[in-house]
C-alpha positions in Angstrom: -17.6 -14.2 -5.9 -17.7 -13.0 -9.0 -20.5 -14.8 -11.8 -19.3 -17.7 -13.9 -19.2 -17.3 -17.5 -21.3 -19.5 -19.6 -19.6 -21.8 -21.7 -21.0 -23.1 -25.4 -21.4 -26.5 -23.9 -21.9 -28.3 -20.5 -20.4 -27.7 -17.5 -17.5 -30.1 -16.1 -18.9 -32.3 -12.7 -16.5 -33.2 -10.3 -16.7 -35.5 -8.1 -15.9 -35.3 -4.6 -12.3 -36.2 -5.2 -11.9 -34.1 -8.0 -12.5 -31.3 -6.1 -10.4 -31.6 -3.4 -7.6 -32.4 -5.5 -7.7 -29.3 -7.5 -8.6 -27.3 -4.7 -4.5 -28.6 -2.7 -3.3 -28.1 -6.0 -4.9 -24.3 -6.6 -3.6 -23.8 -2.6 -0.1 -25.1 -4.0 0.0 -23.1 -6.5 -0.6 -20.2 -4.6 1.6 -20.7 -1.7 4.8 -21.0 -4.2 3.3 -17.7 -5.7 3.5 -15.7 -2.6 6.7 -16.9 -1.4 7.7 -15.9 -4.6 6.5 -12.7 -3.9 8.4 -12.2 -0.7 11.4 -13.5 -2.1 11.1 -10.8 -5.3 10.7 -8.2 -2.1 13.6 -9.4 -0.2 16.1 -10.3 -3.5 15.0 -6.2 -4.6 16.7 -4.8 -1.3 19.9 -4.0 -2.7 19.0 -3.1 -5.6 16.1 -0.4 -4.0 19.2 1.1 -1.7 21.8 1.4 -4.4 19.5 3.6 -6.4 18.6 5.8 -2.7 22.4 6.5 -2.9 22.0 7.6 -6.2 18.8 9.2 -5.7 19.7 11.3 -3.0 22.3 13.3 -5.1 19.9 14.3 -7.7 17.8 17.4 -7.2 13.5 17.3 -7.1 14.3 13.3 -7.9 11.4 12.0 -5.8 9.5 15.6 -5.9 9.4 14.8 -9.4 7.7 11.6 -9.8 5.6 12.0 -7.4 4.0 14.8 -8.8 4.5 13.1 -12.6 2.1 10.2 -11.1 -1.4 11.5 -12.0 -3.4 10.6 -9.6 -0.9 11.8 -6.3 -0.9 14.9 -8.4 -4.0 15.4 -7.8 -3.5 14.9 -3.7 -1.0 17.8 -4.3 -3.0 20.3 -5.8 -2.0 23.8 -3.9 1.5 25.9 -4.5 2.2 25.3 -0.5 2.0 21.6 -0.4 4.4 22.0 -3.7 6.7 23.6 -2.1 7.0 21.8 0.8 7.4 18.6 -1.3 10.6 19.9 -3.0 12.3 19.3 0.4 11.2 15.6 -0.1 14.7 14.3 -0.9 14.6 10.3 0.1 11.5 7.8 0.1 12.3 4.3 1.6 9.5 1.6 2.2 9.9 -0.8 5.3 8.3 -4.4 5.2 6.9 -6.0 8.3 9.1 -9.7 8.9 5.9 -10.8 9.1 4.4 -10.6 7.0 5.8 -8.2 3.5 2.9 -6.8 2.2 2.3 -5.0 4.7 4.9 -2.1 5.3 5.8 1.5 6.3 6.4 4.1 4.2 9.0 6.6 5.1 9.6 10.0 3.4 12.5 12.4 4.5 13.7 16.0 4.1 15.7 18.7 3.9 15.6 21.2 6.9 12.6 23.5 5.4 10.4 26.6 7.2 7.3 24.1 7.2 8.3 21.3 9.6 10.7 20.7 12.1 10.9 16.3 11.2 13.3 15.0 8.8 11.9 11.5 8.9 7.4 11.4 8.5 6.2 8.0 8.4 3.2 6.4 7.5 2.9 3.4 9.5 0.5 0.5 8.4 -0.5 -1.8 10.9 -0.6 -5.4 10.9 -3.8 -7.5 13.0 -3.5 -11.2 13.2 -6.3 -13.3 13.4 -6.7 -15.9 16.0 -6.1 -18.6 13.2 -2.8 -17.3 12.2 -1.4 -16.3 15.6 -2.0 -20.5 16.1 -0.9 -21.9 13.1 3.0 -22.8 13.0 4.7 -21.9 9.8 6.5 -24.0 8.2 10.9 -23.7 7.3 10.3 -21.3 4.9 8.1 -19.5 7.2 4.7 -19.8 5.5 1.0 -20.2 6.8 -2.0 -21.3 5.2 -3.5 -18.8 7.1 -1.5 -16.5 5.0 -3.9 -16.3 1.8 -6.6 -15.1 3.8 -4.9 -12.0 3.9 -7.3 -8.5 3.8 -6.0 -5.0 3.7 -8.9 -3.5 4.3 -9.7 -6.2 7.8 -6.2 -6.9 8.5 -4.7 -3.5 8.1 -4.9 0.2 9.3 -2.9 3.1 8.5 -2.0 5.6 11.9 -1.0 8.9 11.9 1.6 11.3 13.0 1.1 14.6 14.4 3.6 16.4 12.5 6.2 19.7 14.5 5.0 21.9 12.1 6.3 25.4 12.9 4.5 28.5 13.2 2.2 29.5 10.8 3.2 27.2 8.6 1.2 24.3 9.8 -0.7 23.2 5.8 -3.2 21.4 7.7 -5.1 23.9 9.3 -4.6 26.7 6.3 -5.7 23.1 3.6 -8.1 21.3 6.1 -9.8 17.9 5.0 -13.4 18.3 3.3 -16.2 16.3 4.3 -19.2 14.5 2.9 -22.3 15.5 4.1 -22.7 13.2 6.5 -19.9 15.0 8.7 -18.5 11.3 8.7 -16.7 10.0 5.2 -14.2 12.4 3.5 -15.0 13.6 0.0 -11.6 16.2 0.2 -7.8 15.4 0.8 -7.2 18.7 1.7 -3.8 19.4 2.2 -1.5 16.2 1.5 0.1 16.4 4.4 -3.5 15.1 6.0 -2.3 12.0 5.2 0.0 12.1 7.6 -1.9 13.7 10.5 -5.1 11.3 10.0 -5.5 7.5 10.4 -6.3 5.3 7.8 -5.8 6.3 4.8 -8.9 6.7 2.6 -7.2 7.6 -0.6 -4.6 4.7 -0.9 -1.9 7.0 -1.3 -0.1 4.5 0.7 -0.7 2.0 -2.2 -0.2 4.2 -4.7 3.8 4.9 -3.4 4.4 1.9 -2.6 2.9 -0.6 -5.9 3.5 2.5 -8.5 5.9 4.9 -7.7 8.1 3.3 -5.5 9.4 0.1 -7.7 9.0 2.6 -11.2 10.8 5.8 -9.7 12.6 6.3 -12.5 10.4 6.0 -14.9 8.0 8.6 -13.3 11.1 10.8 -12.8 11.9 10.9 -16.5 8.1 11.1 -17.4 8.5 7.5 -19.4 5.5 6.2 -17.2 1.9 5.1 -19.7 0.0 4.9 -16.6 -3.4 3.9 -19.0 -0.8 0.7 -19.9 0.2 -0.2 -16.4 -3.8 -0.5 -15.6 -3.8 -2.4 -18.3 -1.0 -4.9 -17.6 -2.5 -5.1 -14.6 -5.4 -6.4 -14.7 -4.5 -8.4 -17.9 -2.5 -10.5 -14.7 -5.4 -10.3 -12.9 -7.9 -12.2 -15.1 -5.2 -14.6 -15.8 -4.6 -15.1 -12.4 -0.5 -14.5 -12.5 1.8 -13.8 -10.0 0.4 -9.9 -9.6 -3.5 -11.8 -8.5 -1.5 -13.7 -6.4 0.6 -10.8 -4.3 -2.4 -8.0 -4.1 -4.7 -10.6 -2.9 -7.0 -9.2 -0.7 -6.4 -5.8 -1.6 -8.9 -2.8 -3.0 -7.9 -1.7 -6.4 -8.1 2.0 -5.9 -10.4 4.0 -8.0 -8.6 7.0 -9.6 -11.9 8.3 -11.5 -12.4 11.9 -11.2 -15.6 13.7 -12.0 -15.7 17.1 -14.3 -18.0 18.6 -11.6 -15.1 17.3 -8.9 -12.4 19.2 -11.1 -10.9 16.8 -11.4 -10.0 15.8 -7.8 -9.7 12.1 -7.2 -12.3 9.8 -5.1 -12.0 8.2 -2.4 -11.6 5.0 -2.4 -14.7 2.8 -1.6 -14.6 -0.6 0.1 -17.2 -2.9 1.1 -19.2 -2.3 4.1 -18.3 -5.0 5.4 -14.2 -3.5 5.6 -15.5 0.0 6.2 -17.0 -1.5 9.2 -14.3 -3.4 10.4 -11.7 -0.2 10.4 -12.9 0.3 13.5 -12.2 -2.8 15.2 -8.1 -2.7 15.0 -5.4 -3.6 17.7 -2.0 -2.8 17.0 0.0 -5.5 15.6 0.7 -8.3 18.7 4.3 -9.2 16.9 5.2 -10.6 20.3 3.0 -14.2 19.2 5.6 -16.5 18.3 5.0 -16.6 14.1 7.6 -18.7 13.0 10.6 -17.5 10.8 10.7 -14.2 9.7 11.6 -12.9 6.3 14.3 -10.2 7.4 13.0 -7.3 6.0 14.5 -4.1 5.2 17.4 -2.1 6.9 15.4 -0.5 9.5 12.8 -3.5 9.2 10.5 -4.4 12.0 12.2 -6.5 14.8 10.1 -9.0 16.6 9.6 -7.9 19.3 7.4 -5.1 17.6 8.3 -2.5 16.2 
């Protein structure tokens, strides 16, 4: 919990009754904000589908959008990655209907000289707490335990083996570079190592889902001022705005770079407690009765599993 900002006058002392009332009101605000965020995601689906039908007719739409994001461009830092990315024709975000803050990213490629797959997926698996499994959802699909959501604790990115064509394996040509401890990742190497690795130490999934995907046309046109975007996000979070409710439990990405690193992006650094919890995930137990789903996506997860 952050330190309180000191006041130039004596702080108000609340009674236990007032404190409880304040906490109840605050939770109600958080509930309304979270339901509103889920509803907004659902309302955007047909708009994104309309955009998808249009952008598939525009040459190099998604490669252009990806490379105009400063952070992601640092992970696409070799010529062969870019040549492979030029075959990218579509990007889709499929949300888990039981926890819409969790998603799968699908990248669709045209036939290319690098790999056989038409679709590469990064699946983020959600592990429900025992308390959330036991709590019954209300008529709007909400559970109070949804407010206790932590991305680093509750979610893990899984890997997909890419079916590389002979001699074209970019993950072999450009392997990940590890820190001196031989455990932590210092550099991603090929962008495609993101698919073939568990986890997501550079938060590439968050960059795509939170920044590039909703603003894809602006990125394609080169009309995004990323410094202004970060300032607006910081203001929204400090004001307790809706970004704060949606991004609760998500660590802010570290896209800083050092001159000594040649401008390469640093991996995100979760707290030691969340880092240790990364090794204790189970598969998303979607068979549990989690109440009404939010019914996301044309290929969204079914209640019985992925």
